[in-house]
C-alpha positions, 0 to 999 in steps of 0.5 A, a space after each residue: 874130110 880128106 887126109 894123106 894116106 901114108 900107105 897109098 901115098 895119095 890124098 883120099 877122103 877118110 871113112 869112119 871119121 871121128 874127132 879126137 884129142 891127142 896126148 898134148 891136147 891138140 884136136 885131130 880127126 881120125 879115119 880109115 883109108 877107103 882103099 887100103 884100110 890104113 888109119 889116117 890122121 888130120 891134125 886140127 879142128 874137124 870141119 864137121 
């Protein structure tokens, strides 16, 4: 799954993805940028 990395300022494929639920109940996907190691988020149901 791809997400926007705020540090690299580019769309990248996330590593170590996991489905989470945010405090307000919205589903999201959390992962790690393969280039810089920053946490990445994508709001919405995960495709996998």
